[in-house]
C-alpha positions as CSV (number, residue, x, y, z in Angstrom):
1,M,-18.6,-70.9,-4.8
2,S,-18.9,-67.7,-6.9
3,S,-22.0,-65.6,-7.3
4,L,-22.8,-63.5,-10.3
5,L,-23.3,-59.9,-9.2
6,A,-24.0,-56.9,-11.4
7,V,-24.0,-53.0,-11.5
8,S,-24.2,-50.3,-14.1
9,D,-24.3,-46.6,-14.5
10,L,-21.8,-45.9,-11.7
11,H,-21.1,-42.4,-13.1
12,V,-18.1,-41.9,-10.8
13,G,-17.6,-38.3,-11.9
14,F,-20.0,-37.6,-9.0
15,P,-18.3,-37.7,-5.6
16,D,-21.4,-39.3,-4.0
17,N,-21.3,-42.1,-6.6
18,R,-17.6,-42.6,-6.0
19,E,-18.4,-43.2,-2.3
20,V,-20.9,-45.9,-3.4
21,V,-18.3,-47.6,-5.5
22,E,-15.9,-47.5,-2.6
23,R,-18.4,-49.6,-0.7
24,L,-18.9,-52.2,-3.4
25,R,-17.7,-55.6,-2.1
26,P,-18.1,-59.2,-3.2
27,R,-20.0,-61.7,-1.0
28,S,-17.1,-64.1,-1.3
29,P,-13.6,-63.9,-2.8
30,D,-14.8,-65.9,-5.9
31,D,-17.6,-63.6,-6.9
32,W,-17.9,-62.2,-10.4
33,L,-19.0,-58.6,-11.1
34,L,-20.8,-57.7,-14.3
35,I,-20.7,-54.0,-15.3
36,A,-23.2,-52.9,-17.8
37,G,-21.6,-49.6,-18.9
38,D,-21.5,-45.9,-18.0
39,V,-18.7,-46.2,-15.5
40,A,-17.5,-42.7,-16.4
41,E,-16.9,-40.2,-19.2
42,R,-13.1,-39.9,-18.9
43,V,-10.8,-42.8,-19.8
44,A,-8.7,-42.3,-16.7
45,D,-11.8,-42.5,-14.4
46,V,-13.0,-45.7,-16.2
47,E,-9.6,-47.3,-15.8
48,R,-9.2,-46.3,-12.2
49,T,-12.6,-47.6,-11.3
50,L,-12.3,-50.9,-13.1
51,A,-8.8,-51.4,-11.5
52,L,-10.3,-51.0,-8.1
53,L,-13.2,-53.4,-8.7
54,R,-10.8,-55.9,-10.4
55,E,-8.8,-56.0,-7.2
56,R,-11.9,-57.0,-5.2
57,F,-13.7,-59.4,-7.5
58,A,-12.5,-62.7,-9.0
59,T,-13.8,-61.8,-12.5
60,V,-14.9,-58.5,-13.8
61,V,-16.9,-58.3,-17.1
62,W,-17.5,-54.9,-18.7
63,A,-19.9,-53.9,-21.5
64,P,-19.5,-50.2,-22.6
65,G,-22.2,-47.6,-22.2
66,N,-22.7,-44.4,-24.2
67,H,-20.8,-42.3,-21.6
68,E,-17.5,-44.2,-21.9
69,L,-17.7,-43.6,-25.7
70,W,-18.2,-39.8,-25.4
71,T,-15.4,-37.7,-26.6
72,H,-15.8,-35.4,-23.6
73,P,-14.3,-31.9,-23.7
74,G,-12.8,-32.5,-20.2
75,D,-11.0,-35.7,-21.2
76,P,-7.4,-35.3,-22.5
77,V,-8.1,-38.5,-24.5
78,T,-9.6,-37.1,-27.7
79,L,-10.1,-40.4,-29.6
80,R,-13.5,-40.8,-31.3
81,G,-15.8,-43.6,-32.1
82,E,-14.3,-47.0,-32.8
83,E,-10.7,-45.9,-31.9
84,R,-12.0,-44.8,-28.4
85,Y,-13.8,-48.1,-27.9
86,R,-10.7,-50.1,-28.9
87,L,-8.5,-48.0,-26.5
88,L,-10.9,-48.9,-23.7
89,V,-10.8,-52.6,-24.7
90,E,-7.0,-52.4,-24.6
91,R,-7.0,-50.8,-21.1
92,C,-9.5,-53.4,-19.8
93,R,-7.3,-56.2,-21.1
94,E,-4.3,-54.8,-19.3
95,L,-6.4,-54.9,-16.1
96,G,-7.7,-58.4,-16.7
97,V,-11.2,-57.2,-17.3
98,V,-13.3,-59.1,-19.8
99,T,-14.7,-57.1,-22.7
100,P,-17.1,-57.7,-25.7
101,E,-14.0,-58.5,-27.8
102,D,-12.8,-61.4,-25.6
103,P,-13.8,-65.0,-25.4
104,Y,-17.0,-65.3,-23.4
105,P,-16.1,-66.6,-19.9
106,V,-18.1,-69.6,-18.5
107,W,-19.6,-69.3,-15.0
108,T,-20.0,-72.7,-13.3
109,G,-22.1,-71.9,-10.3
110,P,-25.1,-74.0,-9.2
111,D,-27.3,-72.6,-12.0
112,G,-24.5,-73.0,-14.6
113,P,-22.6,-73.5,-16.7
114,L,-23.5,-70.3,-18.3
115,A,-21.6,-68.3,-21.0
116,V,-21.4,-64.7,-19.8
117,A,-21.6,-62.5,-22.9
118,P,-20.8,-58.8,-22.6
119,L,-22.3,-57.0,-25.6
120,F,-21.8,-53.7,-27.5
121,V,-24.5,-53.1,-30.0
122,L,-25.5,-49.4,-29.6
123,Y,-28.9,-48.1,-30.9
124,D,-30.3,-47.1,-34.3
125,Y,-33.4,-44.9,-33.5
126,S,-35.7,-47.8,-34.2
127,F,-37.5,-47.3,-30.8
128,R,-39.6,-44.6,-32.5
129,P,-42.8,-43.0,-31.3
130,P,-46.1,-43.7,-33.1
131,G,-46.4,-41.8,-36.3
132,A,-42.6,-41.4,-36.9
133,R,-41.9,-43.1,-40.2
134,S,-38.2,-42.5,-40.2
135,A,-35.3,-41.8,-37.8
136,E,-35.1,-38.2,-39.1
137,Q,-38.7,-37.6,-38.3
138,A,-38.4,-39.2,-34.9
139,L,-35.4,-37.1,-34.0
140,A,-37.2,-33.9,-35.2
141,M,-40.2,-34.9,-33.0
142,A,-37.9,-35.4,-30.0
143,E,-36.2,-32.1,-30.5
144,E,-39.5,-30.3,-30.9
145,S,-40.5,-31.7,-27.5
146,G,-37.3,-30.5,-25.9
147,V,-35.7,-33.9,-25.6
148,M,-32.2,-34.4,-27.0
149,C,-29.5,-36.9,-25.9
150,T,-26.0,-35.6,-25.4
151,D,-24.8,-38.5,-27.6
152,E,-25.8,-36.3,-30.6
153,F,-22.9,-34.0,-29.7
154,L,-20.3,-36.2,-28.0
155,L,-20.7,-39.8,-29.2
156,H,-19.0,-39.9,-32.6
157,P,-19.4,-43.0,-34.8
158,D,-16.1,-42.7,-36.7
159,P,-15.2,-44.3,-39.0
160,Y,-18.9,-45.2,-39.6
161,P,-21.1,-42.6,-41.3
162,S,-23.6,-42.7,-38.4
163,R,-24.4,-44.4,-35.1
164,P,-27.1,-46.6,-36.8
165,A,-24.4,-47.8,-39.2
166,W,-22.1,-48.6,-36.3
167,C,-25.0,-50.3,-34.6
168,A,-25.7,-52.5,-37.6
169,A,-22.1,-53.5,-37.8
170,R,-22.0,-54.4,-34.1
171,V,-25.2,-56.3,-34.3
172,A,-24.0,-58.4,-37.2
173,S,-20.6,-59.3,-35.7
174,T,-22.2,-60.0,-32.2
175,E,-24.9,-62.3,-33.7
176,R,-22.2,-64.4,-35.3
177,R,-20.4,-64.9,-32.0
178,L,-23.5,-65.6,-30.0
179,A,-24.8,-68.1,-32.6
180,A,-21.6,-70.2,-32.1
181,L,-22.4,-70.7,-28.4
182,E,-23.7,-74.0,-27.2
183,L,-24.3,-73.1,-23.6
184,P,-27.2,-71.0,-22.1
185,T,-26.2,-67.4,-21.6
186,V,-26.2,-64.4,-19.4
187,L,-26.4,-61.4,-21.8
188,V,-24.8,-58.1,-20.5
189,N,-25.6,-55.0,-22.4
190,H,-25.8,-51.3,-21.6
191,Y,-29.1,-50.9,-23.4
192,P,-32.2,-53.1,-22.9
193,L,-32.4,-55.8,-25.6
194,V,-36.2,-55.4,-25.9
195,R,-38.3,-52.3,-26.2
196,D,-40.7,-53.0,-23.3
197,P,-38.6,-51.6,-20.5
198,V,-38.4,-48.1,-22.1
199,R,-42.2,-47.7,-22.0
200,V,-42.0,-46.5,-18.4
201,L,-39.6,-43.6,-19.3
202,R,-40.8,-40.2,-18.0
203,H,-39.8,-38.7,-21.4
204,P,-40.8,-41.4,-23.9
205,E,-39.0,-39.5,-26.7
206,F,-35.7,-40.6,-25.1
207,A,-36.4,-44.2,-26.2
208,L,-34.7,-43.3,-29.5
209,W,-31.4,-43.6,-27.7
210,C,-32.2,-46.7,-25.8
211,G,-31.6,-49.7,-28.1
212,T,-32.5,-51.4,-31.3
213,E,-35.3,-53.6,-32.5
214,R,-32.6,-55.9,-34.1
215,T,-32.0,-57.5,-30.7
216,A,-35.6,-58.1,-29.8
217,D,-35.4,-61.9,-29.9
218,W,-31.8,-62.4,-28.7
219,H,-32.9,-63.5,-25.2
220,V,-34.8,-66.3,-26.8
221,R,-32.5,-67.2,-29.7
222,F,-29.4,-67.3,-27.6
223,R,-30.9,-69.2,-24.6
224,A,-30.5,-66.4,-22.0
225,E,-31.1,-67.4,-18.4
226,A,-30.9,-63.7,-17.5
227,V,-30.3,-60.4,-19.3
228,V,-28.4,-57.6,-17.4
229,Y,-28.7,-54.0,-18.6
230,G,-28.7,-50.4,-17.4
231,H,-28.9,-47.0,-19.1
232,L,-32.5,-46.2,-18.0
233,H,-31.6,-45.5,-14.4
234,I,-34.8,-47.4,-13.4
235,P,-33.5,-50.4,-11.4
236,R,-36.1,-53.2,-11.5
237,T,-36.7,-56.8,-12.5
238,T,-39.0,-57.7,-15.4
239,W,-39.8,-60.8,-17.4
240,H,-40.0,-61.2,-21.1
241,D,-40.8,-64.5,-22.8
242,G,-40.0,-66.2,-19.4
243,V,-36.5,-64.6,-19.3
244,R,-35.5,-62.5,-16.3
245,F,-34.3,-59.0,-17.2
246,E,-32.4,-57.0,-14.5
247,E,-31.8,-53.3,-14.8
248,V,-28.9,-52.8,-12.3
249,S,-28.1,-49.1,-12.5
250,L,-27.0,-46.8,-9.8
251,G,-27.7,-43.6,-11.7
252,Y,-27.2,-40.0,-10.8
253,P,-27.2,-38.9,-7.1
254,R,-30.3,-36.7,-7.7
255,E,-32.1,-39.9,-8.8
256,W,-31.0,-42.5,-6.2
257,R,-31.2,-40.2,-3.3
258,Q,-34.9,-39.7,-4.0
259,R,-35.6,-43.4,-3.7
260,A,-37.2,-44.9,-0.6
261,K,-34.2,-47.1,0.0
262,A,-30.5,-46.6,-0.4
263,P,-28.9,-48.4,-3.4
264,T,-28.3,-52.1,-2.6
265,L,-25.6,-52.8,-5.1
266,P,-24.2,-55.0,-6.5
267,K,-27.4,-56.8,-7.6
268,V,-27.3,-60.6,-7.2
269,I,-28.1,-62.2,-10.6
270,F,-27.2,-65.8,-9.6
271,Y,-26.2,-67.0,-6.1
272,G,-23.2,-69.2,-5.7
273,D,-25.2,-71.1,-3.0
274,R,-28.8,-72.0,-3.7
275,K,-29.4,-72.0,0.1
276,V,-29.0,-68.2,0.3
């Protein structure tokens, strides 16, 4: 019986990370793999990695991170914003990988049935520091402290006028889809759906690029049995309103090599056999 496994932030542009990906294997041929974004910056690397993992896992579910959406100067694919996202969705569908634009698959393991919902909702600068009354003021405070996300230069919101506007559109369309579900869910998003996980960031100003307050109650409203996310590069388990949140990132080699233990990925979200 299949288990639900998860990873994020594979960043396969780093050779050491590609070696980790080469070692990723299912526990059984029926296992599902949930990928919470940041596979790579270049479309070809994203496609190659997802193809490899799709060969190994029975079902692969992908939610985009900010790095996939960058229009990176080293990528021959120069599409921006929504067009870039739609291209990635098209490539995933060709590989048989589930995206946020597809019907949510239902996992029927011993803790199921669960609707597995990959999400793409971005951020809107609402995770602001105390005293910041606007996004503009918060961004100015971050820049003054020496913290600035590369998204400001490489993640273009076209055709939306801004990333917050794109985020608002994604939140509205995603809410409609989730509200139609009758089953309990596993929510898979690159960013944490609640603000609490970002409070441990070494640079708290970076929280601006880590999510939106608009999703703060989604784990309750949409009956989540678990929430899977990445982006923070701080793998851990936390609980919010009785719901388990799993940060499942690999991160950059300089980060995971400093940890006491080698990465143990993919992370098991639900076992296919309760006896394990």
